[in-house]
Structures are given as C-alpha cells and as structure tokens.
C-alpha positions in Angstrom: 0.0 0.2 0.0 3.0 2.4 0.0 2.3 3.1 -3.5 -1.3 4.5 -3.0 -2.4 8.0 -2.9 -5.0 9.6 -0.5 -5.3 13.2 -1.7 -8.3 15.4 -2.5 -8.3 19.0 -3.7 -11.3 21.5 -4.0 -12.1 24.9 -4.9 -15.5 26.0 -3.8 -17.1 28.6 -0.9 -17.9 28.1 2.6 -21.7 27.7 3.1 -21.6 28.9 6.7 -19.0 30.2 9.1 -16.6 27.5 10.5 -17.7 25.6 13.6 -14.7 25.6 16.0 -14.4 23.3 19.1 -11.5 22.3 21.3 -10.4 18.6 22.0 -9.3 17.3 25.4 -5.8 18.1 24.7 -6.8 21.6 23.9 -5.9 21.5 20.1 -8.6 23.2 18.2 -10.6 21.7 15.4 -12.6 23.6 12.8 -15.3 22.1 10.6 -16.5 23.8 7.3 -18.4 22.6 4.3 -17.7 24.1 0.9 -20.0 24.1 -1.8 -18.2 22.9 -5.3 -19.9 23.2 -8.4 -19.9 22.1 -11.9 -21.7 23.0 -15.2 -21.9 21.5 -18.8 -24.2 21.4 -21.6 -26.5 18.5 -22.3 -27.3 16.8 -25.7 -29.9 19.4 -26.3 -27.2 22.2 -25.8 -28.9 23.4 -22.4 -27.0 24.5 -19.5 -26.9 22.2 -16.6 -25.5 22.8 -13.2 -24.9 20.8 -10.0 -23.4 21.4 -6.6 -21.8 19.4 -3.9 -21.1 20.0 -0.4 -17.8 18.9 0.8 -17.2 18.5 4.7 -13.5 19.7 5.4 -11.8 19.3 8.9 -9.0 21.5 9.9 -6.6 20.9 13.1 -4.3 22.9 15.1 -2.8 26.3 13.8 -4.5 25.7 10.7 -7.7 25.4 12.3 -7.0 28.9 14.2 -6.6 30.6 10.8 -9.8 29.1 9.5 -11.7 30.5 12.6 -9.9 33.9 12.3 -10.1 34.7 8.5 -13.0 32.4 7.0 -16.5 33.5 6.7 -19.5 32.3 5.0 -19.2 32.7 1.3 -15.4 33.0 1.5 -14.0 31.1 -1.5 -10.8 28.8 -0.9 -8.6 26.1 -2.3 -8.0 23.3 -0.1 -5.9 20.0 -0.2 -6.5 17.1 2.3 -7.0 13.4 2.7 -10.4 11.5 2.4 -11.3 10.0 5.6 -14.1 7.8 6.8 -15.0 7.6 10.5 -17.3 5.5 12.4 -19.4 6.6 15.5 -22.4 5.6 17.4 -26.0 7.6 17.1 -27.8 8.1 20.2 -29.9 4.9 19.5 -26.9 2.9 19.5 -26.8 2.3 15.5 -23.4 2.5 13.9 -23.1 5.7 11.6 -20.4 6.7 9.3 -19.1 10.1 8.2 -16.8 10.9 5.2 -14.8 14.1 5.4 -11.7 15.8 4.0 -9.1 16.2 6.5 -6.7 19.1 6.2 -3.8 18.4 8.8 0.0 19.0 8.7 0.2 17.5 5.2 -2.7 19.5 3.9 -3.1 22.7 2.2 -5.5 25.8 2.3 -5.3 29.0 0.2 -7.8 31.9 0.7 -8.7 32.9 -2.9 -10.6 36.0 -2.0 -7.4 37.4 -0.1 -6.5 38.0 3.5 -8.9 40.0 5.4 -7.6 42.6 7.9 -8.7 43.0 11.5 -12.0 45.1 10.0 -12.7 42.2 7.7 -11.7 44.2 4.4 -10.0 42.3 1.8 -6.2 43.4 1.3 -5.0 43.5 -2.4 -2.2 41.4 -3.4 -1.6 37.7 -3.6 -3.9 35.5 -1.2 -1.8 34.0 1.7 -1.6 30.2 1.6 -1.6 28.1 4.8 -0.6 24.6 5.6 2.3 21.9 5.1 3.4 23.5 1.9 3.8 20.2 0.1 0.9 20.8 -2.2 0.7 22.8 -5.5 -0.7 26.0 -5.5 -4.4 26.2 -6.6 -4.7 26.7 -10.3 -5.7 30.4 -11.4 -8.1 29.1 -13.9 -9.5 25.6 -14.2 -7.9 23.9 -17.1 -9.5 21.4 -19.2 -9.6 20.3 -22.8 -13.0 19.5 -22.4 -15.3 22.0 -24.5 -18.6 21.2 -22.5 -20.6 20.1 -25.5 -20.9 16.5 -24.3 -20.4 14.8 -21.1 -17.0 12.9 -21.2 -18.3 9.4 -20.4 
C-alpha cells in the first residue's frame, strides 16, 4: 500500500461560518462545508449545473487560521486526505461520516485574499497556509473538454 495516494483537492465557497471546538488536549478543530459546482451542456445544448457539499476538517494552527479569517461565502482552495470515521448514534446504531481532513500534510489557500482585522480584503496575492507540500491552486480551471458532451 506504500504506492497508494489519498489526496483530495477542491475550490469552493463556505456554506456557513466555521464551527470551532477544542479537543480534550486543547488542540483546536474547525469544521466547514464548501460548495463545489460544475457546469456542462446536455445533448440539447441546455446549460446544466450541480453542486456538491464537501465537509472539511482542520486541526491545530490551521484551524485557528480558519476561525480567524474564513466566513460564510469565502472562496478557498483546499487539499487534504479523504477519511471515513465510525461513530454511534443516540439509538446505538453505527453511523459513518466521510470528510476531507486537512492536517500538517494538507494545504489551504484563501482565494478572496486575507482580510484585515476589520474584515476588509487586502490587495495582493492571497496567503497560503498548510504543510506547503501541495501545489498552489490553479488560477483558472484547465480542461480540454469544451462542454459540448459529457466525457463518459
């Protein structure tokens, strides 16, 4: 399994302000959901759209950055690893939750720019946060597909 790859990358907008909590160790955890959309044309040439909601979890210092700077509607690039966790519901049944975990090996970049203390966006290149091992987000989506037909 050493040749396996577990990496997810998304560009989207926050659907709500981050939910932040502290673990018993004192470390911070921030949860967000981002909307990621896609557009295409069907065979009749009509524009089609869909939106998926991606749950994302940040830990430690990155969770602090998320709490301080991200608000509902903020546009971000994020990379992390896909994780499914099991928990017990109140009725005792097993439940599963799947999310993208952004930890020391993950990456987050604010695409709207870093807000100052009053919440206003500064001009210039948006800051990057995370392990620094991932690529920067592309400035424009790159695809050879012209949107005329679905690629499958």
